[in-house]
C-alpha positions in Angstrom: 73.9 -6.0 -12.9 75.0 -9.5 -12.2 71.6 -10.8 -13.3 72.3 -9.3 -16.6 75.8 -10.8 -16.8 74.1 -14.4 -15.6 71.5 -14.1 -18.5 74.3 -13.0 -20.9 76.4 -16.1 -20.0 73.2 -18.5 -20.3 72.6 -16.8 -23.7 76.0 -17.4 -24.7 76.4 -21.0 -23.2 74.2 -22.2 -26.4 77.1 -20.9 -28.7 80.0 -21.5 -26.2 81.8 -23.6 -29.1 81.5 -20.5 -31.2 84.7 -18.2 -31.5 85.1 -15.0 -33.0 88.0 -14.3 -35.3 89.8 -11.1 -35.3 91.5 -10.5 -38.8 94.0 -8.2 -39.5 96.1 -8.8 -36.2 99.8 -8.6 -36.8 102.7 -9.3 -34.5 104.9 -6.2 -35.1 107.6 -7.4 -32.7 108.3 -10.4 -35.1 110.6 -10.2 -38.2 108.3 -9.9 -41.2 105.3 -8.9 -39.3 103.3 -12.0 -39.7 99.5 -11.9 -39.6 98.2 -13.6 -36.3 94.8 -15.6 -36.0 93.2 -14.2 -32.9 90.2 -15.7 -31.7 87.8 -14.9 -28.9 84.9 -17.0 -27.5 81.4 -15.4 -28.4 80.3 -15.2 -24.5 83.6 -13.0 -23.9 82.6 -10.5 -26.6 79.0 -10.2 -25.3 80.4 -9.5 -21.9 82.8 -6.8 -23.3 79.8 -5.3 -25.1 77.8 -5.1 -21.7 81.1 -3.6 -20.0 81.1 -1.0 -22.7 77.5 -0.1 -22.2 78.1 -0.1 -18.4 81.1 2.3 -18.8 79.0 4.6 -21.0 76.5 4.7 -18.3 79.1 5.5 -15.7 80.3 8.3 -17.8 77.1 9.9 -18.1 76.5 9.7 -14.5 79.8 11.5 -13.6 79.6 15.2 -13.4 82.9 16.7 -13.6 85.0 19.4 -15.1 86.4 17.4 -18.0 83.1 17.0 -20.1 85.1 16.9 -23.4 87.0 14.1 -22.2 83.7 12.2 -21.1 82.3 13.3 -24.6 85.0 11.9 -26.5 85.5 8.6 -24.9 81.5 8.1 -24.6 81.2 8.6 -28.4 84.2 6.0 -28.8 83.0 3.4 -26.7 79.4 3.6 -28.1 80.9 3.0 -31.4 82.9 0.2 -30.4 80.1 -1.4 -28.7 77.8 -1.0 -31.7 80.5 -2.4 -34.1 81.1 -5.4 -32.1 77.4 -6.1 -31.6 77.0 -5.7 -35.5 79.8 -8.0 -36.2 78.6 -10.9 -34.0 75.0 -10.3 -34.4 74.2 -9.6 -30.9 71.5 -7.1 -29.7 72.3 -5.6 -26.3 69.0 -3.8 -26.1 66.8 -6.9 -26.6 69.0 -8.7 -24.0 68.4 -5.9 -21.6 64.6 -5.8 -22.2 64.6 -9.7 -21.6 66.5 -9.3 -18.4 64.1 -6.6 -17.3 61.1 -8.9 -18.2 62.6 -11.6 -16.2 63.4 -9.4 -13.2 60.0 -7.9 -13.1 58.4 -11.5 -13.2 60.7 -12.5 -10.3 59.6 -9.6 -8.3 55.9 -10.4 -9.1 56.4 -14.0 -8.1 58.0 -12.7 -4.8 55.1 -10.8 -4.0 52.6 -13.8 -4.2 54.8 -15.6 -1.6 54.7 -12.7 0.8 51.0 -12.4 0.5 50.7 -16.0 1.2 52.6 -15.6 4.2 50.7 -12.5 5.6 47.5 -14.6 5.1 49.0 -17.6 7.0 49.9 -15.3 9.8 46.5 -13.7 9.8 44.8 -17.0 10.0 47.1 -18.1 12.9 46.5 -15.0 14.9 42.5 -15.6 14.4 42.7 -19.2 15.4 44.7 -18.1 18.7 42.2 -15.4 19.5 39.3 -18.1 19.0 41.1 -20.5 21.5 41.9 -17.7 24.2 38.0 -16.9 25.1 37.3 -20.6 25.5 40.1 -21.1 28.0 39.0 -17.8 30.0 35.4 -19.1 30.3 36.6 -22.1 32.1 38.6 -20.4 34.5 35.6 -18.3 35.4 33.3 -21.2 36.1 35.6 -22.9 38.6 
């Protein structure tokens, strides 16, 4: 999961200067109910979308008595994540696929290192075996 957040932040780093404006925000506690200009960094919105999807997955995994509660909030959070994604032009599923490809590549690259280490150990073991018989032959001739 942290790899995904790291990738999301790298992606949004390029757009760090961008902010998302939230229209229609009003201060109901101020006289005359003035409209506010609320902004949020693009990267924060992408993290909120990711958290909503993670929460949806958590709801799917929980098996409990209150299925209606889970179904209600699952739909609500899914709509919210989709709406936010659409508004900022962010494709969560594409980001997940990109992260999965990078993880698969990293795992594949790690296997190559492991294989090289095993080969080196085998070669070292062979060279030690080859050295030992010569030493034992010298001992027998004395």
